[in-house]
ZAMARGU-4260 file (C-alpha; in steps of 0.2 Angstrom, whole numbers, plus 5000, padded with zeros to 4 digits):
<rodrens>
0) 4330/5102/4745 | 4346/5092/4745 | 4351/5084/4761 | 4367/5092/4769 | 4383/5083/4765
5) 4393/5075/4779 | 4408/5086/4785 | 4424/5080/4777 | 4438/5073/4789 | 4450/5086/4793
10) 4467/5085/4783 | 4481/5079/4794 | 4499/5074/4792 | 4497/5061/4807 | 4505/5045/4801
15) 4494/5029/4802 | 4493/5021/4819 | 4506/5007/4819 | 4519/4999/4831 | 4533/5007/4821
20) 4525/5025/4820 | 4521/5024/4839 | 4539/5017/4842 | 4532/5002/4851 | 4545/4990/4842
25) 4555/4979/4853 | 4572/4986/4857 | 4588/4982/4867 | 4599/4994/4874 | 4614/4985/4882
30) 4622/4993/4897 | 4641/4994/4895 | 4645/4987/4912 | 4663/4983/4917 | 4658/4964/4914
35) 4652/4968/4896 | 4667/4978/4892 | 4678/4965/4899 | 4670/4952/4887 | 4671/4964/4871
40) 4689/4969/4874 | 4694/4950/4877 | 4686/4945/4861 | 4696/4958/4852 | 4712/4953/4860
45) 4709/4935/4856 | 4707/4940/4838 | 4721/4953/4836 | 4735/4945/4845 | 4735/4929/4835
50) 4733/4938/4819 | 4748/4950/4824 | 4759/4935/4829 | 4755/4926/4812 | 4759/4942/4802
55) 4775/4945/4812 | 4780/4927/4809 | 4777/4929/4791 | 4787/4945/4789 | 4802/4937/4800
60) 4803/4923/4787 | 4807/4936/4773 | 4825/4939/4769 | 4831/4956/4765 | 4848/4963/4760
65) 4852/4982/4762 | 4868/4989/4755 | 4871/5008/4757 | 4883/5014/4744 | 4884/5032/4743
70) 4896/5033/4758 | 4908/5020/4751 | 4925/5028/4747 | 4925/5020/4729 | 4909/5029/4725
75) 4913/5046/4733 | 4930/5048/4725 | 4929/5058/4710 | 4910/5062/4711 | 4915/5081/4712
80) 4929/5083/4699 | 4935/5099/4705 | 4938/5107/4723 | 4925/5120/4719 | 4912/5107/4715
85) 4916/5098/4730 | 4914/5114/4741 | 4897/5117/4732 | 4892/5099/4733 | 4886/5101/4715
90) 4893/5092/4699 | 4891/5103/4684 | 4895/5088/4672 | 4885/5076/4682 | 4896/5061/4676
95) 4897/5053/4693 | 4907/5038/4697 | 4907/5019/4694 | 4909/5008/4709 | 4905/4991/4717
100) 4895/4987/4732 | 4895/4969/4740 | 4886/4959/4753 | 4883/4941/4758 | 4866/4934/4760
105) 4863/4926/4777 | 4848/4916/4771 | 4842/4910/4754 | 4831/4923/4744 | 4817/4914/4734
110) 4812/4921/4717 | 4806/4933/4713 | 4818/4944/4722 | 4814/4962/4721 | 4827/4975/4718
115) 4823/4992/4726 | 4833/5009/4727 | 4831/5018/4744 | 4833/5036/4747 | 4833/5045/4764
120) 4831/5063/4768 | 4822/5066/4751 | 4806/5075/4754 | 4795/5071/4738 | 4780/5076/4749
125) 4785/5094/4751 | 4772/5106/4745 | 4783/5115/4732 | 4790/5099/4725 | 4772/5090/4724
130) 4764/5104/4715 | 4777/5108/4702 | 4769/5096/4689 | 4758/5098/4674 | 4746/5083/4674
135) 4738/5088/4658 | 4754/5089/4648 | 4760/5073/4657 | 4745/5064/4649 | 4750/5072/4632
140) 4737/5086/4632 | 4746/5101/4627 | 4731/5112/4622 | 4724/5114/4640 | 4727/5132/4639
145) 4737/5134/4655 | 4754/5130/4662 | 4755/5122/4679 | 4773/5120/4681 | 4783/5133/4691
150) 4801/5128/4687 | 4811/5119/4674 | 4801/5124/4660 | 4814/5130/4648 | 4833/5127/4645
155) 4846/5140/4646 | 4844/5143/4627 | 4825/5145/4629 | 4820/5128/4622 | 4805/5120/4630
160) 4808/5106/4643 | 4794/5092/4642 | 4789/5085/4654 | 4792/5101/4665 | 4793/5103/4683
165) 4805/5098/4697 | 4798/5081/4699 | 4802/5076/4682 | 4819/5086/4682 | 4824/5076/4698
170) 4822/5059/4690 | 4833/5046/4698 | 4848/5042/4687 | 4859/5029/4696 | 4860/5012/4687
175) 4864/4995/4694 | 4870/4978/4687 | 4871/4962/4698 | 4883/4948/4700 | 4879/4933/4711
180) 4895/4924/4716 | 4904/4932/4701 | 4891/4927/4689 | 4881/4941/4680 | 4863/4940/4684
185) 4849/4949/4674 | 4838/4961/4683 | 4821/4962/4674 | 4816/4980/4673 | 4799/4977/4664
190) 4782/4978/4672 | 4787/4988/4688 | 4775/5002/4686 | 4757/5002/4689 | 4747/4998/4674
195) 4734/5011/4679 | 4748/5024/4679 | 4754/5019/4662 | 4737/5020/4654 | 4729/5035/4662
200) 4743/5046/4669 | 4756/5047/4656 | 4754/5050/4637 | 4762/5043/4622 | 4774/5057/4617
205) 4792/5060/4616 | 4801/5070/4629 | 4810/5087/4624 | 4826/5093/4632 | 4822/5084/4648
210) 4839/5083/4657 | 4849/5084/4641 | 4856/5101/4644 | 4870/5104/4657 | 4862/5120/4663
215) 4846/5112/4668 | 4852/5094/4671 | 4845/5086/4687 | 4844/5068/4684 | 4841/5056/4671
220) 4834/5058/4653 | 4818/5048/4649 | 4821/5033/4638 | 4809/5032/4623 | 4792/5039/4625
225) 4786/5045/4642 | 4774/5031/4645 | 4787/5018/4640 | 4800/5023/4653 | 4794/5013/4668
230) 4808/5019/4679 | 4801/5037/4676 | 4784/5032/4680 | 4789/5024/4696 | 4799/5039/4701
235) 4784/5050/4698 | 4773/5041/4710 | 4776/5052/4725 | 4782/5045/4741 | 4773/5049/4757
240) 4789/5049/4769 | 4806/5057/4767 | 4814/5039/4768 | 4807/5028/4754 | 4810/5014/4742
245) 4806/5013/4724 | 4805/4997/4713 | 4820/4995/4701 | 4817/4978/4695 | 4816/4959/4700
250) 4827/4944/4699 | 4818/4928/4693 | 4830/4916/4700 | 4834/4911/4718 | 4849/4917/4728
255) 4856/4904/4739 | 4861/4907/4757 | 4879/4913/4761 | 4881/4920/4743 | 4890/4935/4738
260) 4880/4948/4729 | 4890/4962/4720 | 4882/4977/4712 | 4891/4988/4699 | 4884/5005/4701
265) 4884/5021/4692 | 4884/5033/4706 | 4877/5049/4697 | 4862/5055/4708 | 4868/5069/4720
270) 4861/5066/4737 | 4877/5074/4745 | 4870/5091/4743 | 4856/5088/4755 | 4864/5075/4766
275) 4854/5061/4759 | 4858/5042/4759 | 4857/5030/4745 | 4855/5011/4746 | 4851/4996/4736
280) 4839/4983/4743 | 4836/4965/4739 | 4820/4958/4747 | 4808/4944/4746 | 4789/4948/4746
285) 4774/4940/4754 | 4755/4943/4751 | 4757/4957/4763 | 4771/4965/4753 | 4789/4967/4759
290) 4797/4967/4776 | 4788/4980/4785 | 4784/4978/4804 | 4770/4991/4804 | 4756/4979/4802
295) 4760/4966/4815 | 4765/4980/4827 | 4748/4988/4825 | 4739/4971/4827 | 4749/4967/4843
300) 4748/4984/4850 | 4729/4984/4849 | 4728/4966/4855 | 4739/4969/4870 | 4729/4985/4875
305) 4713/4976/4874 | 4719/4962/4884 | 4725/4974/4898 | 4709/4984/4898 | 4699/4967/4899
310) 4709/4963/4915 | 4706/4980/4922 | 4687/4978/4918 | 4687/4961/4927 | 4694/4968/4943
315) 4681/4983/4942 | 4667/4970/4940 | 4672/4960/4955 | 4674/4976/4965 | 4656/4981/4960
320) 4649/4965/4966 | 4657/4966/4984 | 4645/4973/4997 | 4650/4980/5014 | 4647/4969/5029
325) 4632/4973/5039 | 4635/4976/5058 | 4622/4974/5071 | 4620/4987/5085 | 4618/4978/5102
</rodrens>
């Protein structure tokens, strides 16, 4: 007769005994006392305030010249050829005017000097504006099977508009020529768009009837194929705010201090209808971009707040250490 077998060990999901499974590992749980909080916020302040001061100094060293031109009498006169157009604030021909805007530099601008146009009270981020775009057709895919544009798809004669949509239709069409001390200075308008935009977002196809018909005209016509017009590609990169700048070109020579810069402008883009403003901007750039005070203001604000909180925590720590005096009863 066979000997009885030993009972097998019960099946269990219990982990093997170890310091990890039994949570015997060493641990440190710091207590956020006023003293510790004072040290942490002081370190943050000591880091952020110098960085903010340095970025502020760097941005202050940049020179910038801003010239508003839509309000100049020379630019406004004749923009609306007839009284009816002036009353409606809409020019049916869209011919615009030719005018000059001048300014004098206070400090020297070192090359490359970037030329931007600035629009105010223009909401590119409006929902209806942002969604009126067919990304597939913009990339040259006309066989996607659907039409994402909601407006400006056909001319008054029924011809197809390509690219379609209000974003493309409202393409900025003012142009600029520069003289520095009455000497014509070239503005390099190449390589101003993001290479990724040119490669992936815009196709190699010719536009059709885009701002060529008076009944559907909104702005400029595209020059060449869609992926060749870098001004159009820059325009189609949507701005996040109602006041924005877009790169027009760059000047590859220095502009000395106390120099007269004169722009000859074709003022065609109608911002008068929505009380918008137009400006031309000359600016230097640093590794942080243009003259924008948001970053140094953010660093300094955080640093000052942390410094103030550190002082408060020091007083709280001192107050906690004080003990009431003991009195004896006789």
